[in-house]
C-alpha positions as CSV (number, residue, x, y, z in Angstrom):
1,M,100.1,203.9,155.2
2,D,97.6,201.0,154.8
3,S,94.2,202.4,156.0
4,R,93.1,199.4,157.8
5,V,96.4,199.8,160.1
6,R,95.3,203.3,160.7
7,L,91.8,202.4,161.5
8,W,92.4,200.6,164.4
9,Q,93.2,203.4,166.8
10,C,90.8,206.1,167.6
11,P,91.4,209.2,165.4
12,A,91.5,211.0,168.7
13,M,94.2,208.6,170.3
14,T,97.7,208.3,169.3
15,T,100.2,206.1,171.3
16,A,101.4,209.1,173.3
17,H,98.2,209.3,175.1
18,A,97.4,206.7,177.7
19,I,93.8,204.4,176.8
20,P,91.4,205.8,179.2
21,S,89.4,203.2,181.6
22,F,86.5,201.2,180.3
23,S,84.6,198.2,180.7
24,F,83.0,195.8,178.3
25,H,80.1,193.5,178.6
26,T,79.2,190.9,176.4
27,T,77.2,187.5,175.9
28,P,79.1,184.7,177.6
29,R,78.3,182.5,175.2
30,I,78.1,182.9,171.4
31,V,77.3,179.7,169.1
32,F,77.7,180.3,165.1
33,S,76.5,177.0,163.1
34,E,75.0,176.5,160.1
35,G,72.0,174.5,160.9
36,A,72.2,175.2,164.6
37,A,68.4,175.8,165.1
38,R,67.7,172.2,164.5
39,E,70.0,171.0,167.3
40,L,69.0,173.7,169.8
41,A,69.0,171.7,173.1
42,H,72.9,170.7,172.6
43,H,73.9,174.0,172.0
44,L,72.0,175.4,174.9
45,G,73.2,172.5,177.6
46,T,72.4,173.7,180.8
47,T,70.3,176.6,179.8
48,A,67.5,174.0,178.3
49,Q,65.7,173.7,181.7
50,D,62.7,171.6,181.6
51,R,59.9,174.3,181.1
52,L,60.7,176.7,178.2
53,L,58.8,179.7,177.2
54,I,59.7,180.5,173.6
55,V,59.0,184.2,172.9
56,T,58.2,184.8,169.0
57,D,55.8,186.7,166.5
58,P,53.1,185.5,164.2
59,G,54.9,185.7,161.1
60,I,57.8,183.2,162.6
61,L,55.0,180.7,163.6
62,G,53.3,181.2,160.0
63,L,56.8,180.4,158.5
64,G,57.8,177.0,160.8
65,L,60.8,178.2,161.3
66,A,60.7,177.8,165.1
67,E,59.3,174.4,164.6
68,P,63.2,172.0,164.1
69,A,64.2,174.2,167.5
70,V,61.0,173.1,169.1
71,R,61.6,169.5,168.0
72,S,64.8,169.3,169.5
73,L,63.7,170.8,173.2
74,K,61.1,168.7,173.1
75,N,63.5,165.6,172.0
76,A,65.7,166.3,175.0
77,G,62.8,166.3,177.3
78,A,61.9,169.7,177.7
79,D,58.4,171.0,178.0
80,V,57.8,174.0,175.5
81,L,55.0,176.6,175.5
82,I,55.0,179.3,173.0
83,F,54.0,182.9,173.7
84,G,53.8,183.9,169.5
85,E,52.0,187.4,169.9
86,V,54.9,189.7,169.5
87,E,54.4,192.6,167.4
88,A,56.9,195.1,165.4
89,D,57.4,197.8,168.2
90,P,56.2,195.6,170.9
91,S,53.7,197.3,173.6
92,L,53.4,197.1,177.1
93,V,50.5,194.9,176.9
94,T,52.3,192.6,175.2
95,L,55.3,192.4,177.3
96,R,52.7,192.1,180.3
97,R,50.9,189.5,178.6
98,S,54.8,188.1,177.7
99,I,55.5,187.8,181.3
100,A,51.6,186.4,182.6
101,T,52.2,183.8,180.2
102,A,55.8,182.5,181.8
103,L,54.7,182.8,185.6
104,D,51.3,180.7,184.7
105,F,53.2,177.8,182.5
106,G,55.8,178.0,185.6
107,A,58.5,178.6,183.0
108,T,62.5,177.5,184.3
109,G,63.9,179.4,181.1
110,V,63.0,181.6,178.1
111,I,64.1,181.6,174.7
112,G,63.7,184.5,172.4
113,F,63.2,183.6,168.5
114,G,62.7,186.1,165.7
115,G,63.7,189.6,165.2
116,G,64.6,192.5,167.5
117,S,61.2,193.0,168.9
118,S,60.8,189.5,169.9
119,L,64.3,189.0,171.8
120,D,63.5,192.5,173.4
121,V,60.2,190.7,174.7
122,A,62.1,187.7,175.6
123,K,65.0,189.6,177.7
124,L,62.4,191.5,179.7
125,T,59.8,188.0,180.4
126,A,62.8,186.6,181.9
127,L,64.0,189.4,184.0
128,F,60.7,190.2,185.6
129,A,59.5,186.3,185.4
130,G,62.4,185.7,187.5
131,S,62.8,188.8,189.7
132,G,59.0,190.0,190.2
133,Q,60.2,193.4,190.3
134,A,57.7,195.8,188.8
135,I,58.0,197.1,185.4
136,D,57.8,200.9,186.0
137,T,60.8,200.6,188.3
138,A,63.2,199.3,185.8
139,W,63.1,201.9,182.9
140,G,66.5,203.6,182.5
141,V,70.0,202.4,182.8
142,N,71.1,199.9,185.2
143,N,67.9,199.8,187.3
144,A,66.8,196.3,186.9
145,K,67.3,194.1,190.1
146,G,67.2,190.8,188.8
147,P,67.5,187.7,189.5
148,R,65.9,186.7,186.0
149,L,65.4,183.6,184.3
150,P,68.3,181.5,182.4
151,L,67.8,183.1,178.9
152,A,69.0,181.8,175.6
153,L,68.4,184.3,172.0
154,I,68.3,183.2,168.6
155,P,67.8,186.2,166.0
156,T,66.1,185.3,162.5
157,T,67.3,189.0,161.1
158,A,70.7,190.4,160.7
159,G,70.1,193.9,162.3
160,T,69.4,194.5,166.0
161,G,72.4,192.6,167.2
162,S,70.0,192.5,170.3
163,E,71.4,188.8,171.2
164,V,74.5,190.5,172.6
165,T,73.1,194.2,173.9
166,P,72.0,194.6,177.5
167,V,69.0,196.9,176.0
168,A,65.2,195.7,175.6
169,I,62.8,198.5,174.0
170,I,59.1,198.7,174.6
171,T,56.4,201.1,173.4
172,V,54.6,202.6,176.3
173,G,51.1,204.2,175.3
174,E,50.6,205.3,171.9
175,D,54.2,206.2,170.8
176,E,56.7,206.7,173.4
177,K,59.7,204.2,173.4
178,R,61.3,203.0,176.9
179,G,64.4,201.0,177.4
180,V,65.6,198.8,180.1
181,S,69.7,199.2,180.0
182,S,71.2,196.3,182.5
183,P,73.7,193.7,181.8
184,L,71.1,191.2,183.0
185,N,69.2,191.4,179.4
186,L,72.8,189.7,178.0
187,P,71.3,186.1,177.6
188,D,73.4,182.9,178.8
189,V,73.8,181.8,175.0
190,A,73.3,183.3,171.5
191,V,72.8,181.1,169.0
192,L,73.5,182.4,165.3
193,D,71.9,180.2,162.6
194,P,72.3,181.9,159.2
195,A,69.7,178.9,157.2
196,L,67.4,181.1,159.3
197,T,67.9,184.5,157.7
198,T,67.9,183.3,154.0
199,G,64.1,183.7,153.6
200,L,63.7,187.1,154.7
201,P,62.2,189.5,152.0
202,P,64.9,192.1,150.4
203,H,63.2,195.2,152.1
204,I,63.2,193.7,155.4
205,T,66.9,192.3,155.0
206,A,68.0,196.0,153.6
207,A,66.3,198.0,156.5
208,T,67.6,195.7,159.4
209,G,71.2,195.9,157.6
210,I,71.4,199.5,157.4
211,D,70.3,198.9,161.0
212,A,73.2,197.1,161.7
213,M,75.2,199.5,159.8
214,V,73.8,202.6,161.7
215,H,75.4,200.5,165.1
216,A,78.8,200.4,164.3
217,I,78.8,204.1,163.0
218,E,77.6,205.7,165.9
219,S,79.2,203.1,168.2
220,Y,82.7,204.2,166.5
221,A,81.9,208.0,166.8
222,S,80.1,208.0,170.1
223,K,81.5,210.5,172.6
224,N,80.4,208.2,175.3
225,A,83.3,207.7,178.4
226,N,82.9,204.3,177.4
227,N,84.2,204.3,173.8
228,N,87.0,202.0,173.9
229,P,89.4,200.1,171.5
230,M,87.3,197.0,171.5
231,S,84.0,198.3,170.5
232,R,85.9,200.5,167.7
233,N,87.5,197.3,166.6
234,L,84.5,195.5,166.6
235,A,82.7,198.2,164.9
236,V,85.3,198.4,162.0
237,E,84.9,194.4,161.2
238,A,81.1,194.6,161.6
239,L,81.2,197.6,158.7
240,R,83.5,195.7,156.6
241,L,81.4,192.6,156.8
242,L,77.9,194.6,156.2
243,G,78.9,196.9,153.7
244,R,80.3,194.4,151.2
245,N,77.8,191.8,151.8
246,I,74.3,194.0,151.7
247,E,73.6,194.2,148.5
248,D,74.3,190.2,147.8
249,A,71.8,189.4,150.9
250,V,69.4,191.6,149.3
251,F,69.0,190.7,145.9
252,N,70.2,187.0,146.0
253,G,68.6,186.1,149.2
254,E,69.7,182.5,149.4
255,N,73.4,183.2,149.2
256,R,74.8,181.5,152.3
257,A,78.0,183.4,152.7
258,A,76.5,186.9,152.4
259,R,73.7,186.1,154.9
260,S,76.3,184.3,157.1
261,A,78.6,187.6,157.1
262,M,75.5,190.0,157.6
263,L,74.6,188.0,160.6
264,I,78.1,188.2,162.2
265,G,78.3,191.9,161.2
266,S,75.3,192.4,162.8
267,M,76.5,190.5,166.1
268,L,79.8,192.5,165.9
269,A,77.9,195.8,165.6
270,G,75.7,194.9,168.7
271,Q,78.9,193.9,170.8
272,A,80.3,197.7,169.8
273,F,77.3,199.8,170.9
274,A,76.5,197.7,173.6
275,N,79.5,199.1,175.2
276,S,79.9,202.5,173.3
277,P,75.9,203.6,172.7
278,V,74.7,204.8,169.9
279,A,73.2,208.2,169.4
280,A,71.2,210.8,167.8
281,V,70.7,209.0,164.7
282,H,68.6,206.7,166.8
283,A,67.1,209.1,168.7
284,L,65.8,210.7,165.8
285,A,64.8,207.5,164.3
286,Y,62.2,206.7,167.8
287,P,60.0,209.7,166.7
288,I,59.4,208.0,163.5
289,G,59.2,204.0,164.5
290,G,56.9,205.5,167.6
291,R,54.6,208.0,165.8
292,F,54.2,206.4,162.3
293,H,55.3,202.7,163.0
294,V,57.8,203.0,160.3
295,P,60.3,199.7,160.9
296,H,63.1,200.6,163.0
297,G,65.3,200.4,160.3
298,L,63.9,202.3,157.7
299,S,63.6,205.1,160.4
300,N,67.6,205.0,160.9
301,A,68.0,205.0,157.2
302,L,65.8,207.8,156.7
303,V,67.7,210.4,158.8
304,L,71.2,209.1,158.6
305,P,72.8,211.0,156.1
306,H,71.3,214.0,157.4
307,V,72.9,213.3,161.2
308,L,76.1,212.1,159.8
309,R,76.0,215.8,158.0
310,F,74.8,217.6,160.9
311,N,77.6,216.0,162.8
312,A,80.6,216.7,160.6
313,A,79.4,220.2,159.9
314,D,81.2,221.1,162.9
315,A,84.7,220.2,162.9
316,A,85.5,220.6,166.4
317,N,84.1,217.5,167.4
318,G,86.2,215.3,165.1
319,S,83.3,213.1,163.9
320,F,84.3,213.8,159.7
321,A,87.8,212.4,160.8
322,H,86.0,209.2,162.3
323,Y,83.8,209.0,159.4
324,A,86.6,209.0,157.0
325,A,88.1,206.3,158.8
326,L,85.8,204.1,158.2
327,A,84.5,205.1,155.0
328,P,87.4,202.7,153.1
329,H,85.8,199.7,155.0
330,V,82.9,199.9,153.4
331,F,83.5,201.5,150.0
332,P,87.0,200.6,149.4
333,D,88.1,203.1,147.0
334,L,87.5,205.8,149.2
335,D,90.6,206.8,151.5
336,A,92.3,209.8,152.2
337,D,95.4,211.2,154.1
338,G,95.3,214.7,155.6
339,E,92.3,217.0,157.3
340,S,91.2,218.2,153.7
341,G,91.1,214.9,152.6
342,M,89.3,213.4,155.5
343,Q,87.0,216.2,155.2
344,A,86.4,215.3,151.4
345,V,86.2,211.4,151.9
346,C,83.4,212.1,155.2
347,A,81.3,214.0,152.5
348,R,81.5,211.1,150.2
349,F,80.9,208.4,152.6
350,I,78.0,210.1,153.6
351,D,76.4,210.7,150.2
352,R,77.5,206.9,149.0
353,L,75.7,205.7,152.3
354,A,72.5,207.4,151.1
355,E,72.9,206.0,147.8
356,L,73.5,202.5,149.1
357,S,70.2,202.9,150.7
358,A,68.3,204.3,147.3
359,R,70.0,201.1,145.7
360,L,68.5,198.8,148.3
361,G,65.0,199.8,147.7
362,L,64.4,201.7,150.7
363,K,62.4,204.8,151.1
364,S,64.6,208.2,151.5
365,R,62.1,210.8,152.4
366,L,60.2,211.1,155.3
367,R,57.1,212.2,153.2
368,D,57.7,208.5,151.3
369,V,56.6,207.0,154.4
370,G,53.2,209.4,155.3
371,I,54.9,212.0,157.6
372,A,53.8,215.7,156.8
373,E,56.2,218.6,157.4
374,T,53.7,219.8,160.1
375,D,54.6,216.5,162.1
376,L,58.3,217.8,162.3
377,P,57.9,220.0,165.0
378,D,56.4,217.7,167.3
379,M,58.7,214.8,166.4
380,A,61.6,216.9,167.4
381,A,60.2,217.4,170.3
382,D,60.0,214.2,171.0
383,A,63.5,213.2,169.6
384,M,64.8,215.7,172.8
385,K,63.5,213.2,175.3
386,Q,66.1,210.6,174.1
387,T,68.2,211.9,176.4
388,R,70.3,208.3,176.9
389,L,71.3,208.6,173.5
390,L,71.8,212.4,172.4
391,V,74.5,212.6,175.4
392,N,76.6,210.0,172.9
393,N,76.4,212.1,170.1
394,P,79.5,213.6,168.7
395,R,77.9,217.5,168.4
396,D,74.8,218.6,170.9
397,V,71.4,218.3,169.1
398,S,68.8,221.4,170.3
399,E,65.5,221.1,169.5
400,A,66.3,223.6,166.7
401,D,68.8,221.1,165.4
402,A,66.5,218.0,165.6
403,Y,63.7,220.0,163.4
404,A,66.6,221.2,160.8
405,I,67.6,217.7,160.4
406,Y,63.8,216.0,159.9
407,K,63.2,219.1,157.5
408,A,66.5,218.1,155.5
409,A,65.4,214.6,155.6
410,W,61.6,215.5,154.5
């Protein structure tokens, strides 16, 4: 049987079983177009209100990437103000400054322009400037009240998929990450312009690309009750696009076809995990980013093979079958029939993912990013705080398990 046909079913689901109930939410309007940023006012339509706050970061401003978009908006008669202070792993202080800027400006709409950090700050700026809700009352799932300001998101990396997800992550204090997850965070429109990604350095392209692949893998295997056929189909197509184009995008950054495939793959993976949420890879990545300020994509890459091996070691949860089913979409030579064949392909899939990260030039050990062995117990304890993620993992993770995974990655 063709592996692609077999893939479109969840390995745990056959035609003899009823499809469980599920809900699916995504951004209502998505525009993909080469050079779309130059015609942003046209693509925004009624979202292009008269006083627009653009939320971005200093790197974007330094490269001038936002200038064509700003010209488009001003030519359409909009009054535009730029908040360009977003840092990697944005802090609560930065979020509060962005909200204050929106309120002082009298913003009637917000545009997020940049990587996942800028898009997350834009989401919450639109939410809290529009609703007046106290930030501390919105953390968690479905605690945001709304209304929010009109919101558009324009990604400049192919990684987070934030333009189609209901989650926004903020660093609180020194190293704790908190999230607001709500359908209110889905923008009115997402504008995908692959031209914005061609100048990304290879290491950022690699890390963000692996991040998107993790989204697809974890979404597909998630034990969340809302794991559904739509998310699985999106995860499969995302992995196919990402896995087969990431090396071209990293080593030939001007390859527009590869850049386009990565941007769409990242978006599809975002749609998948927005509805069938991610799990232990992300839970264990958060202490790496929060404590040691390692970029999120690299944090995921550092623990990815070790979490997958942990999950696959317990055959009862069936994750080995999920991973084996995904394997040929990333690595076409990996395919198998039968349980023993799936276990072998699963093991090779995990090894090949680790090899891919190394080929892309990403660091592979925790010690390579300045983490000491003595840091691992505290990291394991921190990872246990990510309960909203850990509950989705195919295999239960204890603090001792988290420590063992970190030790294997160290």
